[in-house]
Backbone as numpy.savetxt, mean C-alpha at the origin, in Angstrom:
# Nx Ny Nz CAx CAy CAz Cx Cy Cz
-27.93 7.09 -16.12 -26.69 7.55 -15.53 -26.08 8.60 -16.46
-25.73 9.73 -15.89 -25.13 10.78 -16.71 -23.61 10.59 -16.81
-22.98 11.40 -17.63 -21.55 11.25 -17.90 -20.70 11.42 -16.65
-21.01 12.42 -15.83 -20.22 12.69 -14.62 -20.29 11.50 -13.66
-21.46 10.91 -13.51 -21.63 9.75 -12.62 -20.83 8.57 -13.14
-20.88 8.34 -14.45 -20.13 7.24 -15.05 -18.63 7.45 -14.90
-18.15 8.67 -15.11 -16.73 8.96 -14.94 -16.30 8.73 -13.49
-17.13 9.13 -12.54 -16.81 8.90 -11.13 -16.73 7.42 -10.81
-17.66 6.64 -11.36 -17.66 5.19 -11.14 -16.40 4.56 -11.72
-16.04 4.94 -12.94 -14.85 4.38 -13.58 -13.59 4.76 -12.81
-13.50 6.00 -12.35 -12.34 6.43 -11.57 -12.25 5.66 -10.26
-13.38 5.43 -9.62 -13.41 4.66 -8.37 -12.94 3.23 -8.61
-13.43 2.60 -9.66 -13.01 1.24 -9.98 -11.51 1.18 -10.28
-11.02 2.16 -11.02 -9.60 2.21 -11.33 -8.77 2.34 -10.06
-9.18 3.24 -9.18 -8.42 3.47 -7.94 -8.41 2.23 -7.06
-9.54 1.54 -6.97 -9.59 0.29 -6.20 -8.63 -0.75 -6.77
-8.61 -0.88 -8.08 -7.71 -1.83 -8.73 -6.26 -1.47 -8.52
-5.95 -0.17 -8.58 -4.58 0.30 -8.36 -4.13 -0.01 -6.94
-5.00 0.26 -5.96 -4.65 -0.01 -4.57 -4.47 -1.51 -4.32
-5.33 -2.32 -4.93 -5.21 -3.77 -4.76 -3.90 -4.27 -5.38
-3.54 -3.75 -6.53 -2.29 -4.14 -7.17 -1.09 -3.74 -6.35
-1.11 -2.54 -5.80 0.00 -2.09 -4.94 0.08 -2.94 -3.69
-1.07 -3.30 -3.12 -1.08 -4.13 -1.91 -0.48 -5.50 -2.21
-0.81 -6.07 -3.35 -0.26 -7.37 -3.72 1.23 -7.29 -4.01
1.71 -6.11 -4.39 3.13 -5.92 -4.67 3.92 -5.62 -3.40
3.23 -5.48 -2.27 3.91 -5.21 -1.00 4.01 -3.75 -0.66
3.04 -2.97 -1.08 3.02 -1.54 -0.81 1.69 -1.18 -0.17
1.73 -0.41 0.92 0.51 0.05 1.57 0.16 1.42 1.02
-1.11 1.63 0.70 -1.57 2.90 0.17 -2.37 3.61 1.25
-1.98 4.84 1.55 -2.70 5.63 2.55 -4.02 6.10 1.98
-4.98 6.35 2.84 -6.31 6.79 2.43 -6.38 8.30 2.38
-5.52 8.93 1.58 -5.56 10.38 1.44 -5.89 10.74 0.00
-6.32 11.96 -0.20 -6.69 12.43 -1.53 -5.55 13.20 -2.18
-4.38 13.26 -1.52 -3.23 13.97 -2.06 -2.70 13.25 -3.29
-2.34 13.98 -4.34 -1.88 13.37 -5.59 -0.41 13.00 -5.58
0.34 13.37 -4.56 1.76 13.05 -4.51 1.95 11.60 -4.09
2.54 10.77 -4.96 2.72 9.34 -4.69 3.67 9.09 -3.53
4.63 10.00 -3.30 5.58 9.80 -2.21 4.89 9.83 -0.85
3.82 10.60 -0.72 3.12 10.72 0.55 2.08 9.63 0.74
1.76 8.85 -0.30 0.66 7.92 -0.23 1.07 6.46 -0.08
2.34 6.15 -0.25 2.73 4.75 -0.25 3.81 4.46 0.78
3.84 3.22 1.19 4.84 2.73 2.12 5.37 1.42 1.55
6.65 1.34 1.32 7.25 0.15 0.74 7.48 -0.88 1.85
6.63 -1.92 1.88 6.71 -2.93 2.93 7.99 -3.75 2.84
8.52 -3.94 1.67 9.76 -4.70 1.52 10.91 -3.95 2.20
10.96 -2.64 2.03 11.99 -1.83 2.68 11.79 -1.82 4.19
10.55 -1.75 4.64 10.26 -1.77 6.08 10.73 -3.09 6.68
10.42 -4.19 6.00 10.84 -5.50 6.51 12.36 -5.60 6.57
13.04 -5.09 5.57 14.51 -5.11 5.57 15.05 -4.29 6.75
14.45 -3.15 7.03 14.88 -2.32 8.16 14.62 -3.01 9.49
13.49 -3.70 9.59 13.16 -4.42 10.83 14.19 -5.51 11.09
14.59 -6.21 10.03 15.55 -7.30 10.17 16.94 -6.81 10.58
17.22 -5.53 10.37 18.51 -4.95 10.76 18.60 -4.73 12.27
17.46 -4.72 12.94 17.45 -4.47 14.38 18.03 -5.68 15.11
18.97 -5.41 15.98 19.63 -6.48 16.72 18.61 -7.23 17.57
18.62 -8.55 17.49 17.72 -9.37 18.28 16.45 -9.78 17.53
16.25 -9.27 16.34 15.07 -9.64 15.56 15.52 -10.55 14.42
15.04 -11.78 14.45 15.38 -12.75 13.42 14.29 -12.85 12.37
14.43 -13.84 11.52 13.49 -14.04 10.42 12.06 -14.27 10.93
11.91 -15.17 11.89 10.56 -15.51 12.40 9.88 -14.30 13.04
10.63 -13.57 13.86 10.05 -12.42 14.56 9.70 -11.32 13.55
10.57 -11.10 12.58 10.28 -10.10 11.56 9.04 -10.49 10.77
8.88 -11.77 10.50 7.69 -12.24 9.79 6.43 -11.99 10.61
6.50 -12.23 11.92 5.36 -11.97 12.79 5.01 -10.48 12.80
6.02 -9.64 12.85 5.81 -8.19 12.85 5.15 -7.76 11.55
5.62 -8.30 10.44 5.06 -7.92 9.14 3.61 -8.37 9.00
3.25 -9.49 9.61 1.87 -9.93 9.56 0.94 -8.97 10.29
1.45 -8.40 11.36 0.66 -7.42 12.13 0.56 -6.15 11.34
C-alpha cells in the first residue's frame, strides 16, 4: 500500500467516525463533499423542538415523526 492509499483509508475511517458521532449526538450529516459545516448538518434536537411547537402535535406524535 502506498502513502496516498493509506492517507485515503485513514481519511475515510475518520469521516465515518465523525458521521457516526454526529448521528449519536442527534445531528444528520448530508452526503455531500462540500467543506462548509453549515450546509452538511441538520440539528435534530432543534427540528424536534420546532415540530412540538406545531398546534395539535404532542409528545407521542412528535416522537413518532422523529423516528421516521
